[in-house]
C-alpha positions in Angstrom: 24.2 3.2 -3.1 25.8 -0.1 -2.5 25.2 -3.7 -3.4 26.6 -7.2 -3.0 25.8 -10.3 -5.0 24.9 -13.2 -2.7 25.2 -16.8 -3.8 24.3 -20.1 -2.3 24.8 -23.5 -3.9 21.6 -23.3 -5.9 20.6 -19.6 -5.9 21.9 -16.1 -6.8 20.6 -12.8 -5.4 21.4 -9.2 -4.7 21.2 -7.4 -1.4 21.6 -3.7 -1.9 21.0 -0.4 -0.1 19.7 2.7 -1.9 18.7 6.2 -1.0 15.4 7.9 -1.8 15.4 11.6 -1.1 13.2 14.6 -1.7 14.9 18.0 -1.9 13.0 21.2 -1.2 13.9 24.9 -1.1 10.9 25.8 1.1 11.5 27.5 4.5 10.1 24.5 6.3 10.4 20.8 5.4 6.6 20.0 5.5 6.1 19.6 1.7 9.3 17.5 1.4 8.1 15.3 4.3 4.7 14.9 2.7 6.2 14.0 -0.7 8.6 11.5 0.9 5.8 9.9 3.0 3.9 9.1 -0.2 7.0 7.5 -1.7 7.7 5.6 1.4 4.2 4.2 1.5 4.7 2.8 -2.0 8.1 1.3 -1.2 7.8 -0.2 2.3 7.0 -3.9 1.9 6.0 -3.3 -1.7 5.0 -6.2 -4.0 7.4 -5.7 -6.9 8.0 -8.3 -9.7 11.1 -8.7 -11.7 11.6 -11.1 -14.7 13.0 -14.4 -13.2 13.6 -12.8 -9.8 11.7 -12.8 -6.5 11.6 -9.8 -4.3 12.2 -11.0 -0.8 12.2 -7.6 1.0 12.3 -3.9 0.7 12.6 -2.1 4.0 13.7 1.3 5.2 16.8 1.1 7.3 17.2 4.7 8.3 15.7 8.2 7.9 17.4 11.2 6.4 16.3 14.7 7.3 18.5 17.8 7.3 18.9 21.3 5.9 22.1 22.0 4.0 24.1 25.2 4.1 22.3 26.5 1.0 19.0 26.1 3.0 17.7 23.1 1.0 15.8 20.5 2.9 16.8 16.8 2.3 14.1 14.4 3.4 14.2 10.6 2.7 15.4 7.2 3.7 17.9 4.5 3.1 16.2 1.3 1.9 17.4 -2.3 1.8 16.4 -4.3 -1.3 16.8 -8.1 -1.3 16.0 -10.1 -4.6 16.8 -13.6 -5.7 16.7 -15.4 -9.0 13.9 -18.0 -9.5 
């Protein structure tokens, strides 16, 4: 969703926020919640490797859950990702 390059005298990194969302047309949000819970379990404090980069942190900052006017459930979260070059 948004990102900002961060630099120090010797390092370069990226601090960004992104949205993960499950959308469901069911009457109740239970299936969307269950699907999102599985995704969240994989993401929160995940050990992810990038070529020439170190993942410092991936954390959920906020939760999203609402039903839109067309009766679709939106369930998910905003995550902060912080990576730095080696």
